[in-house]
C-alpha angles and dihedrals in degrees: 000000000000116000124207117217112217109223117194115209115199121216091246093051087071112101113271092238091057093045091052090049090052093047090048090069093058124102111258091248090051088048090054089049092049089060086066097056095079143332094256093058092043090052090048093051092044091052092058116085089193095057093041089052092053090051092048092049091055092041094054093034086232121179111233093209089063094051127088119287130272094264091073116086116256093239088057093047088053090051093050093049093050092046091052092049091051090052092051092049092057096036086233116139121207098214137021120195131176139189126182122238121220093216138031112251119233129190089009129165137189132225124171092340094310119121117216118201126180112219100186093170091069095028096245143126109213122203118194123192114187113205141159110261097186123040092198104046094025093224112174124233132192120215110202127198128181132205117189118233138186100244093200092057103027111122106163149314147224128196141191113197092188088063096036085239135144119176112202119201116207131177115248119233112275109261094039119121091238134061105219145009116228117198123192111209140172108261093211100045105026096231134107110304108255093224095049113117087212123007090219131030130183115234121219092000111189087000104095139058101263091216106032103038113127127147117192094198132036131172128188134186138183120213116171109296093354134089121187133194127195120193121185126207094006121167117235128214089267091052093251114140113233143150117255131205117184125179128193136189092227091197095055119108089217092054086240110210141165130197136212123190121201127197107240089232087072088068093226109188112163148355137209136189114238100178137347091285106022130071138169128228121196122216134173096271108018149014118249122207116208135182131213108227134179113219119177091344089307123114114226135177116232130191109227106166144004127207124196121225119226114280116260128221111256129292095020121100136181101266100188137343128208136182130222106237121260117222111239094215087063094051095114093053130079112247144156125278118209115210114193119204132192119193128197141180134191089232096063141035092216118102116202116215127205136171126199131191131213131168114256094226090052091054092049092048088051089069089075089049089054093048092047091055102035107014123224112003127248137165088264094050116115116246122250102261120250088239091062095055116002107067093048104040108031137065120211128208127182114224120213093215140014100252093059100132117209106196116198132199118165109312094339132090133184136189141163109254123233136358121326091213119050127223087263091057096253123135108243134193118245137204124242120244118204121191122191116201095177102138091210093057092043091053091049092046092054090048090054094247096125135064112265097200110137089348138109134185113233117198135142093026126118131178113283093230130147089196094088125067093193119067111253092210133211093287124172120002118226144177115242127205125181120199119240089218125072126217130208098217136132098205143009144181134206136219132175094284106010148059115204116199132199094220129197133214118197118218125189092320140018087259091054103077136139130199138224139177114240127188122208108194116202099194 
């Protein structure tokens, strides 16, 4: 009679290459938990540069698109990531490079490290991309691109360097049935974008009064396949004054679009995409979360949740709300959202300014909290009270002036501290303040596992302001680092490994200033 021998194969008896392949399919959090099973598995994971890199990317909330290309070894990529994070923690850049500009930019905007500057006098949009042209000498080079515009009709622009796209907003001729012409052009070649479903679309077609239409404020935004246009105080065909928000899938052959109309009494001031199918709209009393849905091949906008702002002391009101832009290439990663608020009152000429942060994933998850409490949202639905979401999930900061720019990338923010102009009317350099809201780093900092040089942990604090009736709460903890060096600059932007400054140089008088672009590399 044949006998079968039972052979027990232990997990660690499997060849290491096969074990690493199996472990590579785990979620990063499961991978971290697997390290705690036994010393053999921990040693196996720690011996793999690939698995360690995956853990580091999640720990630092790094965005892979911003890291070196695939031709660099994983071990090197991990070293570069850790080196960059160390530089950010100490607010100590590795390289500083500068190049002068022959003109002072006005009405500029940043996107992915590219500076856009309208030059209406010469009917051009200029796009400047500072980059290092020599890795050894670290010389700096400015790549310049130009798009032509009609200065008499030009109203605004948005651009996305990652998609080689610039969308130019131009006023339609008075008497036309639409308000604006929107052209989608290639940023690098100044010709119709090859992926555009239509190189030109008509905004608010058959929606506005052809003779009386005028909008004092417009805002536009590109997010992946979508382009949105917000028009405030616009006159409809029936002469009623409303606020319009129109959104296109700019790649669609059918110029797919959807339209939302807001009553001016809602005090709508701004909008921002959060994901491919979710966007925020700011009003004078609340945030509204909308979804972009396709029903029977028709695109529709649907209200899904409402969130109240903290109540203000009478007679103050929220005058306007803006959002710091979210980079589309980071849309699959959790990150901070910066919401900027300006208050006003008829009894004073002073306008207080505040900014609060909230994680994007938290805001999206609050949709289910709203639905669980109030059901499907409608215009008549109550808003989720501030007390149910604000104190726990946000962090408020009071700004001393309106131009205080909070730049966001991932869980990190940066800003220049203080006023650019002193009380004596003199331009003054300012230090950089870097805040890291990464919950993993905060936990390690509290446990004493991180360097504390030039850093402090901030938790349990909230602005000491009598302006709000509702408590703002302790909110999100963060690690703060302030640079030892000061910079004379009037604006900045931040990327994964870089801060780019619009720096100033004062001549014989305050009015005799020149500008340059300076790059601070944290790598």
